[in-house]
N, C-alpha and C positions, 0 to 999 in steps of 0.2 A: 175563386179564392183558394180552393183546396189543392190546386195543382202545384203551387210552390212547395207545400209540405210533402206532397207525393214525390216531387223531383228531388228534394233533399234526402228523403229516405231511400230513394232509388240510388242516388249517388253514394250514400253511405254503404248500402248493401253491395254496390259494385266495388267500392274500395275494400270491403271485407273479403269479397271473392278474390280480388287481386292479391291481397295480403296472404290469404290461405293458399293460393296457388304458389306464391313465392316461397312460403314456408315449406310446402310439399317438395318444391325443387331442392331446397336446402336439405330436407330429410333424405331425398334420393342421393344427393351428393355425399352426404355423410355416410350413408350405407355403402356407397362405392368405396369411400376411403377406408371403411372398416374391413372390406374385403381385400383391399390392396395393401393395407398396412402390414409392415414386417416387424416394427418395434412394438413390443407388448405394452409399454407405457403409453405410446401414442394411440394404440388400438383401444386401450381402456379409456383414454380421454375422449375419443370419438364416441364410444358406447355411452359414456356418461352424458355427453352433449346430446346424443340422439334421444336418450331417455327423458331428459329435461324438455326437449322440443316436442316429443310426443305427448308428454304430460300436459304441456301448454295447449296443444291442439286438441286434447281429449280424444286421441285415437290410440288403438291398440298397437303394440310393436309390429305385428305382421299385417296391420290394416293399411290399405293404400287409398281408402276413400277420402273424400274431401271433408274438412272439419265442419262443425256445426254452423259456422258463420256463413257457409255457402248455401245452406238450405233456406235461408231467409229471403232469397231473391225470388219473391212471388209478387208480380205486379198487382197492384190494387185495381179493382174494377173502375172503369171510367164513370165519372158522374154523368147521369142522363138528365134530361130536362125535368123528368118526373120527380127526381130526388130533390130534397130541399137543399138550398145552398148553405154551405157552412160559413159561419161568421168568422171574423178575425179573432174574436174571443175564444171560439171553440178550437182554433188552431194553436193557441198559446201553449197548451201542455206538450205539444209535439217536440219542441226543442229538447225537453228532458230525455225523450227516447233517443233522439239523435246523439246526445252526449253519451248515453250508455253504449251506443253502437260504435262511437269513436274511440272507446277505450282500447280495443285491440290495435288501433292505429298507433297509440302511444307506445304499446308494447313492441310494435314493429320497429320503432325508432331505436330501441335499446337492444333487444335480443337479436333482431334480424341483422343489424349492423355488426354485432359481435360475431354471429355465426358466419356471416359473409367474410369477415376479416380472417377468421380461422380457416375457412375453406380455401380462400384465396392463397393463404400462406402455405397450405399443405395439400395442394392439388396433386394427384398422382403423376401428372405429366411433368410437374416441377420436381417432385421428390425423386423421381427416377433419374433425372438428369443431373442431380447433385453430385459433385465430385467427392472423393474421400476426405479432402481437407475440410470442405464445408460441413460434411456430416460429422466429423470429429469435433469441429467447433461448436456445432449445435448440440452435441451430446455432452460436452464438457460441463455446462452448468447443471444438467440433469443428473449427472453422476455425483452422488454425495460421498462416495468412498474415495478417500485420498489419504496419503501418509501425513501424520501430524504428531507433534509432541510439544505441548505447551501447558503451562500451569502458573499458579500463583504461590509465592512464598512470602512469609512475613518475618522480618528480623532486623537486627541493627546493621545499618549500612555503613561500611568503612571505605571512604574514598580517599585514595592517595595517588600521587603521580607515579609511584613505582608499582604498586599493586593494590587493587580494589578487592574488597571481600564483603561477605554478609555473614553475620553471626546468627546461627539458628540454635538457640539454647546455649549449650556449652561448646558447640562445634562451629568451626569457622570454615567457610567454603569460598573458593575463588569466584569473583564476579568480574566478567569481562564483556566487551562489546566489540562489534566489527566497526572499525573507524569509518569506512565508506558508507555504511548503511545506518548504524544505530548511534551515531555520534550525537544527533539531536536529542535522542532520549537520554543519553548520559549527561549532556549539558543541562537539560530540563530537570533531571534528578538532582544535579548539583545545585541549581538555583532553588529548588524546593527545600533542600536542607538548609541553605543559607538564609532563606526568607523565614521559614517556620522554626528553624532550630531543632526540628524533630528528625532524628536519625532512624527511628523505628518505622519502617514503611512496608507497604505491600507492593511487591515487584512482580511484573509479568515476565516470565523467563522461559528460555529453552533449556532443557537439561542436556548437559554434555558429559558423556561417560568415556573415560580413558581406560581401556583394557590393556593390561600388560601381557607380555608373551607367555609367561608361566601361569599355570592355574593357581599355584599357591600364593602368587602375588595379588593382593586385593586391588580392585579397580578404584579409580579416583573419580569423584563427582565434582563438577563445577557447573556454573550457570551463566548462560549468555543473556544479557539484558535486552529485553524487547521494549518495555515500557514500565510505568508505575501507576498506581492508583493513588492520586493525591487527595488532599483534603477537600478540594472542590470538584472531584471527578464525578461525572454523571454515570448512572447505572448503564452497563452494557451487557451484551449477551454473555461475555466471558466471566465478568466479575459477579454476575448473578447466578450463573450455573456452577461456579467453582468456589469452594471455601479455601481457607488458608492451607497451603501445602498439598492441594489437590491438583491433579494433572489430567489432561485428556490425551490418550495415546491411541494411535491408529497405525498398525503395522503388521509385520509377519511374526507369528508366534512360533519361536524356534529356539534351539540350543545353538550356541556358538562354541568353537573349540577352546577358547581361553576363559570360559566362565562356567561355573558349575550350576548357577541359577539360570533357568530359562529366561529368555529376553524377548522383548518386542523390538524388532529391528525396523527402524524408521529410515527410509531412503528418500532421495530427492524425487519429487513428483515429476513425471514426464511432461515436457512442454516443447512444442516445436521451436519456439524462440531459443530455449535453452539448448536444444539439440543443435541448432545452427551455430550458436556460440561455441559449443564444445568442439565441433568439427574444426574450428579455426584456432582454438586455444592451444597452448603448449601442454605437454603431457603432465607436468607437475601441477599446473593450474587445474587441469581436468580432474585429476585425482583428488585434489583438495576440495574442489567444488562438489564432487559426487560422494564425498565422505559421508558414511552412514553413522547412525547412532544406535547402539544396542543397549536398551534400558532393561536392567534386571528386575523382574516382577515376581512377587510371591503370590501365586494363584493356584491354590490347592485343588479346588473343585472346578477346574476349567472344563467346559463341555467338550473340548477337543484337545488331544495331546499335542504338545509342542513338537515341531518337526526336529528330528535328529538325523543328521547325515551319517550313513553307514558306508564306509569306503569299500567294503566287501561286496556290496550289492550293486547291480546295474541301475542305471538311471530310471528305467521303467519300474523297478522293484522298490524304489525308495517310497517312503510314506508321503502323505498329502501335506502340503503347506497351506496353512489357513491365514486369512487376513482377519484380524480382530480389532474391535473398537471398544475400549474400556476407559473407566475412570479409576485412577489410582492415587494413593496418598504417599508422599515422600516421608521416609522414616529417618530423621537425622541421627547420626551415630552409626546406624547399621548400613547406611548408604545404599538402600534398596527401596523399592516401591511396593506398597501393599495394595492388593485388589480391593476396590470399593464396590463398583457395579459395572454391569455390561451395558454399553450404549447401543449396541446392535449385535445381531447374531453373527457368529463366525461364518465366513464364506470362502469357498475356493476360487471365487472370481477376484483375482488380484488386480488392482489398478496399475496402470503403467508407471514405471519408475526408472531412474537412471542409476547405474551401478558400474563402477570401474572394474575392469577385468584384471586378472593376474598379469597378463602381458602388458597392459597399460601401466600397472603399478611398477613393474620391473623397468619399463622404459622411463618412468618418472624418477626412479632411484638413480639410474644412469645419468639422467639429465642433471640431477642435483649434484652428483659427484663431479661431473664435467664442469659445472658452473663454479664449484668450489676450487677446483684446480686452476681454472682460468683466473679466478680472483686472486689466488696465491701468486700466480705468475705476474699479474699486474701490480700487486702491492710490492714496494721495495723491501727486500729482506733486511732484517735487523743485523748489524755488524757486531757479532759476538766478540771478536778479537779486540775491538775498541773498548767494549764494555769491560773486558777482563784485564786490559792493560793497567788501569789505575790500581786494580786490586793487587796485581803482581808487583807493581812499584811500591805499594804500601807494605807488602810483605817483605820486600827487599830492604826497605828502609828500616823496618822493625828488626830484621835480622842483623843489619849493620849496626844498629844501636846496641844490641846485646853483645857481651863479651864472647869470644870464641871458646867453645868447649873442647877440651882435648879429646882425641880419639881413644878407643879402648886400648889399643896397643901402647900408646903413650902412657895411659893411666897405669898399666901393669908395670912398665919400666920404672916409673916414678915410685910405685910401691916397693919394688925390689931394691931400688937405691936407698930408700928410707930404711928398709929392714937391714941392709948391709951396714949402713952407718950406725945403727943402734947396736949391732953385734960387735962392731969394732970398738965402740965405746965401752961395752961391757967387758 
């Protein structure tokens, strides 16, 4: 009667040994991955995974011996005829021991499967054969750095067919939207005002800064509508992180020629789909799409100096350009942003972005001029002679109605004749 209990314990010990061997195989695989890994983030992930696995197996990092579960495989001595037979009641406590030994098997179903999935996804033979495109796609979500400029403003919204605006205190700023992309947000904002009757709302916007050619001319600020936070809006990451008039900016910290205040330059983030579209688009559309935004920022104690281009120096002698991520507050009336806090440390590792070259901008200007000339040639010219004819006829009719005035020579002759007549009379 004791043999079934011995068989169960033997099977459990055998399963524990198999589980331990499998886990050791996973440990060896992960060690190989750590040696072959080139990405530091990926290497750190493997090391963390290895540490968890070794802690679970109760082995040292450099120890390659089997875990404790393997040492329990010691067969019990066979029962001889001289030994008393164990009853069924004596064998009842054994299932409890069996349940304790089966606990590692439950761990195997969770941790082992997870480790196997990670190892299968990132085997060296597969990572080495990945193309550049697949590597860039896999690294895109891991890269947290990207160009951004978004925030929340609160004010009185004025929506009209001709021109929409938002009133921030005593100052009014233009509010616009892109018809193809943000029309739904504009229509939803319109309905919110019609239903609630409340015109003072919190809007999610992109800041748009128009810099004029001369330094003495002040820049102009407007806001592009992205969305709004209505009365029934649920809390999101943006409206919980930002207060009213606060913005998140990620871009290049530098001076631009037409602004005395240093700016955070926000460019279009690089994307292969965007690049494919740009290659086929017209020059004017390319320049408009890649238009950047230069946000003036008051940041006195910045840890790095804003880049300033020096035309007298060579490219290699120019200063370092830094990518910064900050939170700033809009100051209505002054039309600048004030530094609030730093979201991440400045870095010289700049994410990919799209920027129009000077050559492309010149090509776009020529294209716009050509299109205007073509439009003028297509449109019928206005006949100025027909428009001026009635005016001339009116002037002639007025002149005809008035009595003719004598010329200067005739006036003098008349005066002389009158003088002579008076002299004769005298």
